[in-house]
N, CA and C atoms as a LAMMPS dump frame, in Angstrom:
ITEM: TIMESTEP
0
ITEM: NUMBER OF ATOMS
657
ITEM: BOX BOUNDS ff ff ff
-5.0000000000000000e+02 5.0000000000000000e+02
-5.0000000000000000e+02 5.0000000000000000e+02
-5.0000000000000000e+02 5.0000000000000000e+02
ITEM: ATOMS id mol type element x y z
1 1 1 N 263.135 -65.184 228.23
2 1 2 C 262.419 -65.939 227.864
3 1 3 C 262.273 -66.014 226.259
4 2 1 N 262.217 -67.314 225.406
5 2 2 C 261.743 -67.573 224.009
6 2 3 C 262.927 -66.804 223.366
7 3 1 N 263.127 -67.415 222.115
8 3 2 C 264.066 -67.384 221.295
9 3 3 C 264.085 -65.883 221.024
10 4 1 N 263.454 -65.176 220.618
11 4 2 C 263.555 -63.724 220.435
12 4 3 C 264.102 -62.739 221.368
13 5 1 N 263.775 -63.028 222.951
14 5 2 C 264.147 -62.557 223.956
15 5 3 C 265.344 -63.363 224.834
16 6 1 N 266.285 -63.389 224.694
17 6 2 C 267.309 -64.463 225.457
18 6 3 C 267.774 -63.093 226.754
19 7 1 N 267.796 -62.125 226.701
20 7 2 C 268.387 -61.214 227.722
21 7 3 C 267.143 -60.521 228.447
22 8 1 N 266.16 -60.951 228.135
23 8 2 C 264.317 -60.586 229.059
24 8 3 C 263.665 -60.988 229.187
25 9 1 N 263.452 -61.102 230.183
26 9 2 C 262.085 -61.973 231.016
27 9 3 C 260.832 -61.133 231.175
28 10 1 N 259.964 -61.762 231.024
29 10 2 C 258.31 -61.188 231.012
30 10 3 C 257.924 -61.367 232.251
31 11 1 N 257.461 -60.644 232.865
32 11 2 C 256.488 -60.782 233.698
33 11 3 C 255.264 -60.648 233.197
34 12 1 N 254.581 -61.502 233.178
35 12 2 C 252.512 -61.834 233.124
36 12 3 C 252.158 -61.756 234.723
37 13 1 N 252.476 -61.88 235.62
38 13 2 C 251.527 -62.159 236.769
39 13 3 C 250.292 -61.199 236.774
40 14 1 N 250.653 -60.032 236.786
41 14 2 C 249.372 -59.446 237.139
42 14 3 C 249.583 -57.919 235.876
43 15 1 N 248.574 -58.546 234.704
44 15 2 C 248.533 -57.6 233.276
45 15 3 C 247.399 -56.955 233.441
46 16 1 N 247.714 -55.485 233.073
47 16 2 C 246.516 -54.678 233.431
48 16 3 C 246.307 -54.375 231.589
49 17 1 N 244.974 -54.628 231.584
50 17 2 C 244.293 -54.228 230.323
51 17 3 C 243.783 -52.675 230.305
52 18 1 N 244.228 -51.709 229.698
53 18 2 C 243.139 -50.499 230.041
54 18 3 C 242.008 -50.329 229.286
55 19 1 N 241.221 -49.504 229.955
56 19 2 C 239.583 -49.047 229.654
57 19 3 C 239.47 -47.478 229.755
58 20 1 N 239.603 -47.071 228.765
59 20 2 C 239.649 -45.735 228.471
60 20 3 C 237.936 -45.359 229.391
61 21 1 N 237.13 -45.615 229.023
62 21 2 C 235.705 -45.331 229.307
63 21 3 C 235.759 -45.418 231.062
64 22 1 N 236.2 -46.513 231.631
65 22 2 C 236.443 -46.934 233.109
66 22 3 C 237.459 -46.011 233.589
67 23 1 N 238.428 -46.002 233.145
68 23 2 C 239.808 -44.814 234.027
69 23 3 C 239.118 -43.742 234.052
70 24 1 N 238.052 -43.297 233.241
71 24 2 C 237.095 -41.95 233.54
72 24 3 C 238.226 -40.554 234.105
73 25 1 N 237.669 -39.628 234.382
74 25 2 C 238.332 -38.325 234.699
75 25 3 C 239.838 -38.247 234.77
76 26 1 N 240.113 -39.648 235.758
77 26 2 C 241.869 -40.037 236.283
78 26 3 C 242.453 -39.838 234.782
79 27 1 N 241.861 -40.887 233.61
80 27 2 C 242.674 -40.909 232.62
81 27 3 C 243.703 -42.082 232.642
82 28 1 N 243.953 -42.312 231.677
83 28 2 C 244.445 -43.829 231.348
84 28 3 C 246.122 -43.819 231.749
85 29 1 N 246.817 -42.657 231.638
86 29 2 C 248.16 -42.956 232.036
87 29 3 C 248.36 -42.211 233.598
88 30 1 N 247.647 -41.474 234.286
89 30 2 C 247.31 -41.983 235.82
90 30 3 C 246.957 -42.707 236.312
91 31 1 N 245.734 -43.513 235.838
92 31 2 C 245.534 -45.096 236.388
93 31 3 C 246.347 -46.203 235.825
94 32 1 N 247.168 -46.008 235.044
95 32 2 C 248.684 -47.012 235.163
96 32 3 C 249.546 -46.686 235.688
97 33 1 N 250.028 -45.674 236.18
98 33 2 C 250.639 -45.158 237.06
99 33 3 C 250.731 -45.702 238.553
100 34 1 N 249.441 -45.587 238.781
101 34 2 C 249.028 -45.911 240.434
102 34 3 C 248.877 -47.583 239.96
103 35 1 N 248.278 -48.06 239.215
104 35 2 C 248.228 -49.239 239.292
105 35 3 C 249.64 -49.769 239.033
106 36 1 N 250.686 -49.313 238.741
107 36 2 C 251.489 -50.027 238.774
108 36 3 C 252.077 -49.952 240.035
109 37 1 N 252.362 -48.517 240.383
110 37 2 C 252.95 -48.943 242.147
111 37 3 C 252.2 -49.651 242.766
112 38 1 N 250.885 -49.767 242.461
113 38 2 C 249.947 -51.167 243.086
114 38 3 C 250.793 -52.492 243.198
115 39 1 N 251.747 -52.822 241.969
116 39 2 C 251.767 -53.969 241.404
117 39 3 C 251.871 -54.671 240.08
118 40 1 N 251.29 -54.447 239.351
119 40 2 C 250.889 -54.306 237.937
120 40 3 C 252.333 -54.568 237.352
121 41 1 N 252.386 -55.461 236.288
122 41 2 C 253.87 -56.376 235.83
123 41 3 C 253.961 -56.036 234.664
124 42 1 N 252.63 -55.78 233.971
125 42 2 C 252.662 -55.725 232.464
126 42 3 C 251.331 -54.53 231.771
127 43 1 N 251.076 -54.126 230.971
128 43 2 C 250.237 -52.864 230.878
129 43 3 C 249.889 -53.211 229.122
130 44 1 N 248.764 -53.242 228.721
131 44 2 C 248.344 -53.615 227.627
132 44 3 C 247.186 -52.026 227.416
133 45 1 N 247.535 -51.345 226.468
134 45 2 C 246.867 -49.934 225.893
135 45 3 C 245.746 -50.535 224.807
136 46 1 N 244.862 -50.519 225.266
137 46 2 C 243.451 -51.153 224.466
138 46 3 C 242.569 -49.723 224.389
139 47 1 N 242.085 -49.456 223.081
140 47 2 C 240.879 -48.39 222.965
141 47 3 C 240.551 -48.775 221.821
142 48 1 N 239.87 -49.683 221.421
143 48 2 C 239.391 -50.003 219.876
144 48 3 C 238.437 -48.736 219.327
145 49 1 N 237.829 -47.595 220.11
146 49 2 C 237.385 -46.942 220.071
147 49 3 C 237.724 -45.557 219.295
148 50 1 N 239.018 -45.762 220.059
149 50 2 C 240.065 -44.867 219.624
150 50 3 C 240.516 -44.184 218.03
151 51 1 N 240.688 -42.701 217.628
152 51 2 C 241.513 -42.579 216.592
153 51 3 C 242.862 -43.34 216.486
154 52 1 N 243.675 -43.386 215.177
155 52 2 C 245.135 -43.658 215.591
156 52 3 C 245.724 -42.602 216.35
157 53 1 N 245.577 -41.222 216.02
158 53 2 C 245.975 -40.21 216.637
159 53 3 C 245.801 -40.091 218.145
160 54 1 N 245.113 -40.639 218.707
161 54 2 C 244.104 -40.623 220.099
162 54 3 C 245.268 -41.483 220.746
163 55 1 N 245.2 -42.344 220.183
164 55 2 C 246.015 -43.677 220.443
165 55 3 C 247.337 -43.287 220.39
166 56 1 N 247.785 -42.841 219.634
167 56 2 C 249.179 -42.672 219.56
168 56 3 C 249.871 -41.975 220.516
169 57 1 N 248.811 -40.791 220.88
170 57 2 C 248.804 -39.628 222.418
171 57 3 C 248.887 -40.422 223.693
172 58 1 N 247.772 -41.096 223.617
173 58 2 C 247.596 -41.866 224.959
174 58 3 C 249.071 -43.067 225.152
175 59 1 N 249.42 -43.554 224.537
176 59 2 C 250.371 -44.269 223.819
177 59 3 C 252.058 -43.666 224.411
178 60 1 N 252.085 -42.316 224.055
179 60 2 C 252.897 -41.753 224.575
180 60 3 C 253.09 -41.341 225.858
181 61 1 N 251.816 -40.969 226.415
182 61 2 C 251.692 -40.651 227.704
183 61 3 C 252.208 -42.203 228.549
184 62 1 N 251.601 -43.127 228.28
185 62 2 C 251.764 -43.962 229.305
186 62 3 C 253.027 -44.584 229.192
187 63 1 N 253.394 -44.592 228.212
188 63 2 C 255 -45.215 227.705
189 63 3 C 255.901 -43.892 228.723
190 64 1 N 255.504 -42.855 228.737
191 64 2 C 256.419 -42.064 229.851
192 64 3 C 256.202 -42.098 231.251
193 65 1 N 255.18 -42.751 231.556
194 65 2 C 254.549 -43.35 232.692
195 65 3 C 255.486 -44.478 233.471
196 66 1 N 255.561 -45.144 232.419
197 66 2 C 256.33 -46.408 232.699
198 66 3 C 258.037 -46.526 232.768
199 67 1 N 258.445 -45.715 232.05
200 67 2 C 259.71 -45.426 231.789
201 67 3 C 260.574 -45.963 232.953
202 68 1 N 261.189 -46.627 232.796
203 68 2 C 262.414 -46.599 234.254
204 68 3 C 261.662 -47.843 235.221
205 69 1 N 260.808 -47.719 235.126
206 69 2 C 259.93 -49.138 235.892
207 69 3 C 260.269 -50.582 235.549
208 70 1 N 260.304 -50.958 234.545
209 70 2 C 260.492 -52.364 234.253
210 70 3 C 259.701 -52.967 233.409
211 71 1 N 258.186 -52.331 233.738
212 71 2 C 256.856 -52.773 233.093
213 71 3 C 256.626 -52.685 231.706
214 72 1 N 257.053 -53.4 230.926
215 72 2 C 256.349 -53.248 229.745
216 72 3 C 255.13 -52.759 229.208
217 73 1 N 255.173 -52.039 228.172
218 73 2 C 254.058 -51.428 227.294
219 73 3 C 253.695 -52.645 226.032
220 74 1 N 252.347 -52.947 225.973
221 74 2 C 251.784 -53.693 224.868
222 74 3 C 250.896 -52.794 224.417
223 75 1 N 250.69 -53.015 222.823
224 75 2 C 249.554 -52.099 222.339
225 75 3 C 248.46 -53.07 221.815
226 76 1 N 247.263 -53.039 221.93
227 76 2 C 245.998 -53.925 221.654
228 76 3 C 245.917 -54.079 220.395
229 77 1 N 246.109 -54.833 219.427
230 77 2 C 245.604 -55.172 218.122
231 77 3 C 246.73 -53.993 216.854
232 78 1 N 246.958 -52.912 217.724
233 78 2 C 247.472 -51.952 216.254
234 78 3 C 249.638 -52.124 216.403
235 79 1 N 250.055 -53.504 215.643
236 79 2 C 251.443 -53.046 215.555
237 79 3 C 252.14 -51.574 215.01
238 80 1 N 251.281 -51.215 214.183
239 80 2 C 251.718 -49.979 213.523
240 80 3 C 251.854 -48.911 214.789
241 81 1 N 250.76 -48.765 215.836
242 81 2 C 250.661 -48.417 216.647
243 81 3 C 251.87 -48.603 217.9
244 82 1 N 252.363 -49.659 218.008
245 82 2 C 253.287 -50.451 218.831
246 82 3 C 254.56 -49.722 218.508
247 83 1 N 254.742 -49.799 217.298
248 83 2 C 255.78 -49.612 216.313
249 83 3 C 256.127 -47.963 216.485
250 84 1 N 254.949 -46.913 216.487
251 84 2 C 255.069 -46.116 216.411
252 84 3 C 255.206 -45.145 217.603
253 85 1 N 255.208 -45.569 218.783
254 85 2 C 255.38 -45.523 219.887
255 85 3 C 256.377 -45.902 220.849
256 86 1 N 257.061 -47.164 219.941
257 86 2 C 258.421 -47.615 220.46
258 86 3 C 257.675 -48.52 221.737
259 87 1 N 256.835 -48.983 221.797
260 87 2 C 256.17 -50.117 222.788
261 87 3 C 257.038 -50.986 223.025
262 88 1 N 256.689 -52.301 224.14
263 88 2 C 257.664 -53.102 224.027
264 88 3 C 256.983 -54.761 223.159
265 89 1 N 255.698 -54.442 223.028
266 89 2 C 255.335 -55.335 222.299
267 89 3 C 253.796 -54.886 222.002
268 90 1 N 253.326 -56.211 221.217
269 90 2 C 251.863 -55.645 220.555
270 90 3 C 251.011 -57.027 221.212
271 91 1 N 249.426 -56.908 221.617
272 91 2 C 249.092 -58.428 221.491
273 91 3 C 247.782 -58.088 220.499
274 92 1 N 248.05 -59.28 219.578
275 92 2 C 247.061 -59.668 218.535
276 92 3 C 245.663 -60.527 219.039
277 93 1 N 244.865 -60.371 218.104
278 93 2 C 243.562 -60.755 218.423
279 93 3 C 243.627 -61.835 217.114
280 94 1 N 242.869 -62.559 216.837
281 94 2 C 242.227 -63.373 216.017
282 94 3 C 242.25 -62.822 214.432
283 95 1 N 241.653 -62.012 214.469
284 95 2 C 240.809 -61.124 213.45
285 95 3 C 241.82 -59.888 213.008
286 96 1 N 243.251 -59.725 213.798
287 96 2 C 244.06 -58.618 213.262
288 96 3 C 245.409 -58.87 212.248
289 97 1 N 246.112 -58.547 212.482
290 97 2 C 247.363 -58.657 211.735
291 97 3 C 248.473 -60.051 211.901
292 98 1 N 248.225 -60.987 211.11
293 98 2 C 248.798 -62.282 211.394
294 98 3 C 250.061 -62.292 212.072
295 99 1 N 250.324 -62.821 213.255
296 99 2 C 251.313 -62.784 213.876
297 99 3 C 252.85 -63.106 213.459
298 100 1 N 252.899 -63.964 212.128
299 100 2 C 254.187 -64.033 211.521
300 100 3 C 254.404 -62.554 210.905
301 101 1 N 253.482 -61.651 210.297
302 101 2 C 253.454 -60.673 209.557
303 101 3 C 253.933 -59.345 210.979
304 102 1 N 253.333 -59.687 211.857
305 102 2 C 254.001 -58.573 212.871
306 102 3 C 255.099 -58.97 213.347
307 103 1 N 255.51 -60.093 213.468
308 103 2 C 256.864 -60.763 213.52
309 103 3 C 257.839 -59.855 212.803
310 104 1 N 257.149 -59.891 211.275
311 104 2 C 258.447 -59.454 210.227
312 104 3 C 258.488 -57.699 210.436
313 105 1 N 257.721 -57.146 210.596
314 105 2 C 257.393 -55.943 211.035
315 105 3 C 257.961 -55.46 212.041
316 106 1 N 257.608 -55.982 213.079
317 106 2 C 258.539 -54.987 214.726
318 106 3 C 259.789 -55.773 214.836
319 107 1 N 260.071 -56.809 214.128
320 107 2 C 261.228 -57.448 214.507
321 107 3 C 261.601 -58.06 215.68
322 108 1 N 262.669 -58.767 215.86
323 108 2 C 263.091 -60.142 216.971
324 108 3 C 262.89 -59.239 218.766
325 109 1 N 262.96 -58.405 218.823
326 109 2 C 262.753 -57.872 220.117
327 109 3 C 261.592 -57.266 220.864
328 110 1 N 260.626 -57.581 220.125
329 110 2 C 259.521 -56.76 220.295
330 110 3 C 258.695 -57.872 221.054
331 111 1 N 257.717 -58.1 222.014
332 111 2 C 257.208 -59.028 222.341
333 111 3 C 255.592 -59.069 221.804
334 112 1 N 255.394 -60.55 221.551
335 112 2 C 253.852 -60.532 220.931
336 112 3 C 252.863 -61.78 221.444
337 113 1 N 251.979 -61.128 221.71
338 113 2 C 250.758 -61.707 222.346
339 113 3 C 249.711 -62.118 221.474
340 114 1 N 249.194 -63.462 221.523
341 114 2 C 247.953 -63.852 220.424
342 114 3 C 246.875 -64.378 221.54
343 115 1 N 245.863 -63.722 221.473
344 115 2 C 244.441 -64.327 221.723
345 115 3 C 243.802 -65.927 221.223
346 116 1 N 243.788 -66.758 221.86
347 116 2 C 243.448 -67.987 221.66
348 116 3 C 242.209 -68.223 222.742
349 117 1 N 240.889 -68.288 221.843
350 117 2 C 239.572 -68.55 222.909
351 117 3 C 239.34 -70.361 222.603
352 118 1 N 239.536 -71.066 221.116
353 118 2 C 239.287 -72.69 221.412
354 118 3 C 240.622 -73.188 221.195
355 119 1 N 240.228 -74.879 221.416
356 119 2 C 241.299 -75.626 220.829
357 119 3 C 241.998 -75.718 219.748
358 120 1 N 241.375 -75.715 218.604
359 120 2 C 241.752 -74.999 216.937
360 120 3 C 242.789 -73.688 217.463
361 121 1 N 241.903 -72.877 217.604
362 121 2 C 243.198 -71.385 217.528
363 121 3 C 244.307 -71.837 218.561
364 122 1 N 244.434 -72.334 219.675
365 122 2 C 245.733 -72.896 220.396
366 122 3 C 246.457 -73.776 219.642
367 123 1 N 245.966 -74.792 218.693
368 123 2 C 246.941 -75.555 218.027
369 123 3 C 247.671 -75.059 216.622
370 124 1 N 246.69 -74.139 216.494
371 124 2 C 247.277 -73.306 215.063
372 124 3 C 248.488 -72.217 215.847
373 125 1 N 248.514 -71.644 216.9
374 125 2 C 249.264 -70.908 217.469
375 125 3 C 250.621 -71.657 217.526
376 126 1 N 250.79 -72.528 218.098
377 126 2 C 251.912 -73.854 218.573
378 126 3 C 251.872 -73.956 217.323
379 127 1 N 251.287 -74.067 215.992
380 127 2 C 252.021 -74.454 214.853
381 127 3 C 252.842 -73.483 214.382
382 128 1 N 252.56 -72.146 214.824
383 128 2 C 253.503 -71.21 213.934
384 128 3 C 255.358 -71.592 214.243
385 129 1 N 255.814 -71.103 213.645
386 129 2 C 257.163 -71.136 213.609
387 129 3 C 257.73 -70.494 215.131
388 130 1 N 258.608 -70.807 215.719
389 130 2 C 259.432 -71.013 217.05
390 130 3 C 259.47 -69.522 216.943
391 131 1 N 259.526 -68.761 217.802
392 131 2 C 259.399 -67.248 218.155
393 131 3 C 258.949 -66.655 217.757
394 132 1 N 257.764 -66.89 216.939
395 132 2 C 256.564 -65.798 216.512
396 132 3 C 256.194 -65.21 217.451
397 133 1 N 255.343 -65.997 218.083
398 133 2 C 254.47 -65.748 219.285
399 133 3 C 255.126 -65.858 220.495
400 134 1 N 255.127 -64.716 221.911
401 134 2 C 255.864 -65.261 223.084
402 134 3 C 254.667 -65.401 224.174
403 135 1 N 253.535 -65.204 224.041
404 135 2 C 252.608 -65.85 225.046
405 135 3 C 251.13 -65.761 224.608
406 136 1 N 250.623 -66.339 225.234
407 136 2 C 248.684 -66.454 224.769
408 136 3 C 248.161 -66.204 225.773
409 137 1 N 247.157 -65.166 224.935
410 137 2 C 246.106 -64.454 226.32
411 137 3 C 244.371 -65.401 225.848
412 138 1 N 244.731 -66.078 226.92
413 138 2 C 243.567 -67.307 227.049
414 138 3 C 242.056 -66.625 227.984
415 139 1 N 240.924 -66.944 227.156
416 139 2 C 239.39 -66.542 227.985
417 139 3 C 238.551 -65.944 226.909
418 140 1 N 237.564 -65.538 227.478
419 140 2 C 237.156 -65.309 228.744
420 140 3 C 236.902 -66.171 229.735
421 141 1 N 237.553 -66.353 230.905
422 141 2 C 237.516 -67.164 231.654
423 141 3 C 236.169 -67.458 232.739
424 142 1 N 235.402 -65.947 232.926
425 142 2 C 234.508 -66.165 233.418
426 142 3 C 233.604 -64.713 232.497
427 143 1 N 232.102 -64.776 232.797
428 143 2 C 231.02 -63.694 232.225
429 143 3 C 231.956 -62.82 232.456
430 144 1 N 232.019 -61.309 231.604
431 144 2 C 232.818 -60.211 231.736
432 144 3 C 231.81 -59.277 231.327
433 145 1 N 231.75 -57.822 231.236
434 145 2 C 231.408 -56.716 230.853
435 145 3 C 232.248 -55.737 230.005
436 146 1 N 233.356 -55.963 229.908
437 146 2 C 233.725 -55.026 229.709
438 146 3 C 234.444 -54.913 227.779
439 147 1 N 233.843 -55.967 227.345
440 147 2 C 234.122 -57.051 226.13
441 147 3 C 233.137 -57.638 225.75
442 148 1 N 231.715 -56.458 224.819
443 148 2 C 230.528 -56.661 224.838
444 148 3 C 230.54 -58.159 223.392
445 149 1 N 231.843 -58.234 222.981
446 149 2 C 231.22 -59.326 221.946
447 149 3 C 232.641 -60.4 222.172
448 150 1 N 232.516 -60.7 223.425
449 150 2 C 234.116 -61.689 224.176
450 150 3 C 233.396 -62.886 223.481
451 151 1 N 233.882 -64.239 223.198
452 151 2 C 233.397 -65.702 223.396
453 151 3 C 233.052 -66.032 224.749
454 152 1 N 232.375 -67.359 224.356
455 152 2 C 231.692 -67.66 225.684
456 152 3 C 232.719 -68.26 226.924
457 153 1 N 232.559 -68.053 227.969
458 153 2 C 233.127 -67.868 229.217
459 153 3 C 233.675 -69.583 228.967
460 154 1 N 234.841 -70.008 229.31
461 154 2 C 235.712 -71.157 229.491
462 154 3 C 235.409 -71.688 230.518
463 155 1 N 235.528 -71.476 231.507
464 155 2 C 235.782 -71.941 233.148
465 155 3 C 237.217 -72.68 233.832
466 156 1 N 237.155 -72.643 234.726
467 156 2 C 238.586 -73.072 235.093
468 156 3 C 239.198 -74.303 234.555
469 157 1 N 238.316 -75.178 234.022
470 157 2 C 238.557 -76.92 234.263
471 157 3 C 239.383 -76.551 232.817
472 158 1 N 238.371 -76.309 231.441
473 158 2 C 239.007 -76.054 230.256
474 158 3 C 240.12 -74.92 230.146
475 159 1 N 240.23 -73.995 230.78
476 159 2 C 241.36 -73.054 230.965
477 159 3 C 242.105 -73.633 231.428
478 160 1 N 242.921 -74.809 232.402
479 160 2 C 243.591 -75.586 232.65
480 160 3 C 243.861 -76.381 231.693
481 161 1 N 243.027 -77.11 231.043
482 161 2 C 243.669 -77.764 229.925
483 161 3 C 244.087 -77.176 228.659
484 162 1 N 244.077 -75.822 228.358
485 162 2 C 244.156 -75.115 227.221
486 162 3 C 245.787 -74.68 228.003
487 163 1 N 245.845 -74.575 229.044
488 163 2 C 247.26 -74.084 229.633
489 163 3 C 248.333 -75.246 229.59
490 164 1 N 247.758 -75.899 229.721
491 164 2 C 248.563 -77.126 229.889
492 164 3 C 249.11 -77.656 228.747
493 165 1 N 248.258 -77.592 227.395
494 165 2 C 248.623 -77.662 225.996
495 165 3 C 249.448 -76.622 225.4
496 166 1 N 249.338 -75.19 225.779
497 166 2 C 250.17 -74.104 225.776
498 166 3 C 251.348 -74.76 226.163
499 167 1 N 251.423 -74.954 227.138
500 167 2 C 252.655 -74.987 228.16
501 167 3 C 253.953 -76.177 227.712
502 168 1 N 253.111 -76.816 226.948
503 168 2 C 254.054 -78.06 226.913
504 168 3 C 254.248 -78.013 225.521
505 169 1 N 253.629 -76.797 224.798
506 169 2 C 254.145 -76.544 223.627
507 169 3 C 255.046 -75.112 223.777
508 170 1 N 255.524 -74.996 225.007
509 170 2 C 256.73 -73.561 224.934
510 170 3 C 256.166 -72.397 225.4
511 171 1 N 254.606 -72.14 225.253
512 171 2 C 254.048 -70.952 225.217
513 171 3 C 253.127 -70.441 227.021
514 172 1 N 253.993 -69.65 227.52
515 172 2 C 252.766 -69.076 228.686
516 172 3 C 251.639 -68.685 228.352
517 173 1 N 250.802 -68.581 229.596
518 173 2 C 249.036 -68.235 229.084
519 173 3 C 249.201 -67.175 229.737
520 174 1 N 248.319 -65.809 229.676
521 174 2 C 247.386 -65.036 230.305
522 174 3 C 246.159 -65.292 230.681
523 175 1 N 245.56 -65.721 231.669
524 175 2 C 243.661 -65.505 231.273
525 175 3 C 243.249 -64.144 231.492
526 176 1 N 242.227 -64.334 230.816
527 176 2 C 241.657 -62.688 230.72
528 176 3 C 240.158 -63.031 230.902
529 177 1 N 238.865 -62.546 231.726
530 177 2 C 237.31 -62.619 231.736
531 177 3 C 237.149 -62.624 232.655
532 178 1 N 236.626 -61.406 233.499
533 178 2 C 235.752 -61.647 234.316
534 178 3 C 236.736 -61.977 235.897
535 179 1 N 237.954 -61.908 236.057
536 179 2 C 238.893 -61.864 236.985
537 179 3 C 238.868 -60.892 237.79
538 180 1 N 238.715 -61.168 238.96
539 180 2 C 238.772 -59.932 240.153
540 180 3 C 239.555 -60.976 241.791
541 181 1 N 238.948 -59.848 242.753
542 181 2 C 239.953 -60.355 243.715
543 181 3 C 239.238 -61.835 244.431
544 182 1 N 238.336 -62.097 244.163
545 182 2 C 237.839 -63.164 244.728
546 182 3 C 237.475 -64.533 244.031
547 183 1 N 238.118 -64.448 242.533
548 183 2 C 238.808 -65.601 241.752
549 183 3 C 240.111 -65.826 241.669
550 184 1 N 241.052 -64.718 241.68
551 184 2 C 242.278 -64.74 240.894
552 184 3 C 243.052 -65.667 241.017
553 185 1 N 243.149 -65.987 242.656
554 185 2 C 244.001 -67.183 243.064
555 185 3 C 243.5 -68.265 242.232
556 186 1 N 242.085 -68.697 242.413
557 186 2 C 241.709 -69.905 241.778
558 186 3 C 242.3 -70.047 240.119
559 187 1 N 242.359 -68.761 239.356
560 187 2 C 242.191 -68.691 237.985
561 187 3 C 244.195 -69.112 238.32
562 188 1 N 244.943 -68.597 238.797
563 188 2 C 246.459 -68.591 238.853
564 188 3 C 246.786 -70.3 238.972
565 189 1 N 245.958 -70.333 239.931
566 189 2 C 246.212 -72.13 240.457
567 189 3 C 245.771 -73.014 239.338
568 190 1 N 245.447 -72.601 237.976
569 190 2 C 245.237 -73.615 236.923
570 190 3 C 246.955 -73.98 236.291
571 191 1 N 247.425 -72.578 236.621
572 191 2 C 249.003 -72.886 235.745
573 191 3 C 249.484 -71.846 235.057
574 192 1 N 248.598 -70.67 234.867
575 192 2 C 248.766 -69.618 234.068
576 192 3 C 249.864 -68.761 234.712
577 193 1 N 250.494 -68.552 233.831
578 193 2 C 251.21 -67.369 233.667
579 193 3 C 251.218 -65.772 234.392
580 194 1 N 249.699 -65.794 234.281
581 194 2 C 249.322 -64.305 234.646
582 194 3 C 247.94 -64.328 234.681
583 195 1 N 246.97 -63.56 235.072
584 195 2 C 245.788 -62.971 235.239
585 195 3 C 245.748 -61.702 234.578
586 196 1 N 244.534 -61.397 233.846
587 196 2 C 244.768 -59.72 232.924
588 196 3 C 243.062 -59.545 233.686
589 197 1 N 243.531 -58.278 234.415
590 197 2 C 242.379 -57.694 234.471
591 197 3 C 242.162 -56.11 233.507
592 198 1 N 240.75 -55.789 233.802
593 198 2 C 240.378 -54.616 233.337
594 198 3 C 239.762 -53.738 234.222
595 199 1 N 238.461 -54.185 234.201
596 199 2 C 237.313 -53.357 235.189
597 199 3 C 238.023 -53.741 237.108
598 200 1 N 238.603 -54.621 237.319
599 200 2 C 239.073 -54.65 238.251
600 200 3 C 240.291 -54.289 239.023
601 201 1 N 240.679 -53.313 238.084
602 201 2 C 241.705 -52.104 238.521
603 201 3 C 241.271 -50.752 237.902
604 202 1 N 240.843 -50.608 236.392
605 202 2 C 240.425 -49.185 235.95
606 202 3 C 239.237 -49.185 236.323
607 203 1 N 238.598 -49.626 236.686
608 203 2 C 236.971 -49.022 237.265
609 203 3 C 237.223 -48.978 238.865
610 204 1 N 238.242 -48.865 239.397
611 204 2 C 238.258 -48.824 240.866
612 204 3 C 238.518 -47.584 241.305
613 205 1 N 238.092 -46.974 242.368
614 205 2 C 238.48 -45.198 242.932
615 205 3 C 240.006 -45.402 243.17
616 206 1 N 240.704 -46.376 243.836
617 206 2 C 241.903 -46.386 243.804
618 206 3 C 242.988 -47.552 243.389
619 207 1 N 242.915 -47.708 242.142
620 207 2 C 243.554 -48.258 241.207
621 207 3 C 245.272 -49.101 241.716
622 208 1 N 246.065 -48.196 242.798
623 208 2 C 246.709 -48.989 243.366
624 208 3 C 246.797 -50.046 244.328
625 209 1 N 245.396 -49.83 245.518
626 209 2 C 244.89 -50.815 246.09
627 209 3 C 244.237 -51.827 246.083
628 210 1 N 243.612 -51.649 244.596
629 210 2 C 242.955 -52.84 244.222
630 210 3 C 243.832 -53.515 243.377
631 211 1 N 245.112 -53.042 242.72
632 211 2 C 246.374 -53.762 242.232
633 211 3 C 246.89 -54.362 243.098
634 212 1 N 246.966 -53.67 244.557
635 212 2 C 247.653 -54.589 245.768
636 212 3 C 247.126 -55.856 246.132
637 213 1 N 245.651 -55.666 246.169
638 213 2 C 245.095 -56.988 246.569
639 213 3 C 245.211 -58.358 245.911
640 214 1 N 245.301 -57.706 244.32
641 214 2 C 245.161 -58.826 243.308
642 214 3 C 246.563 -59.145 243.141
643 215 1 N 247.471 -58.292 243.163
644 215 2 C 248.893 -59.01 243.704
645 215 3 C 249.131 -60.352 244.576
646 216 1 N 248.475 -59.623 245.587
647 216 2 C 248.564 -60.549 247.105
648 216 3 C 247.957 -62.021 246.451
649 217 1 N 247.023 -61.676 245.85
650 217 2 C 245.865 -63.266 245.564
651 217 3 C 246.68 -63.862 244.252
652 218 1 N 247.316 -63.12 243.592
653 218 2 C 248.032 -64.248 242.189
654 218 3 C 249.434 -64.776 242.983
655 219 1 N 250.275 -64.013 244.019
656 219 2 C 251.632 -64.123 244.701
657 219 3 C 251.772 -66.006 244.857
């Protein structure tokens, strides 16, 4: 997929975003191990409250858990941490390092995702030089509780519009925000390449079983 990675394809279908508090005593790495066993296809390490060293430590643990699974590790926001832990990618928000700079820093073989919540942000992403960004994160689709500063929910109809525009520009989209087993199939039907989940897996007593249910819904 994409000019950067002609020899690798990226399966975004069930994209886990970690939440350290929700993972609780089980911990992030063990939660990721179980979730991948249940069918998660990509993992993003997200912990905005962590120190850089804590993030590096957790990143190294998660990378070890993912070794040999073929499931890529993304780091949220932090291109420096992604580089240091040898992650497969970084996911950038609108106020993070600009994607062009992240591409210069990380080189052609690392995946770069970019959050886009509005038509304007989507247009700017599509105007970037080809190969700068590999996929878009679009949302929140529904009201959600894990990101208190999130934008207003898009709803399915507007999501479908954004996804179609992105696809016409050559970029797949991952939807995030309030997605769980009850609405995953409806979100997938908008044409997204995948759904991203946080509490629907991290906050569950059995992350593997939770991931299996979602995997069935998005298949």
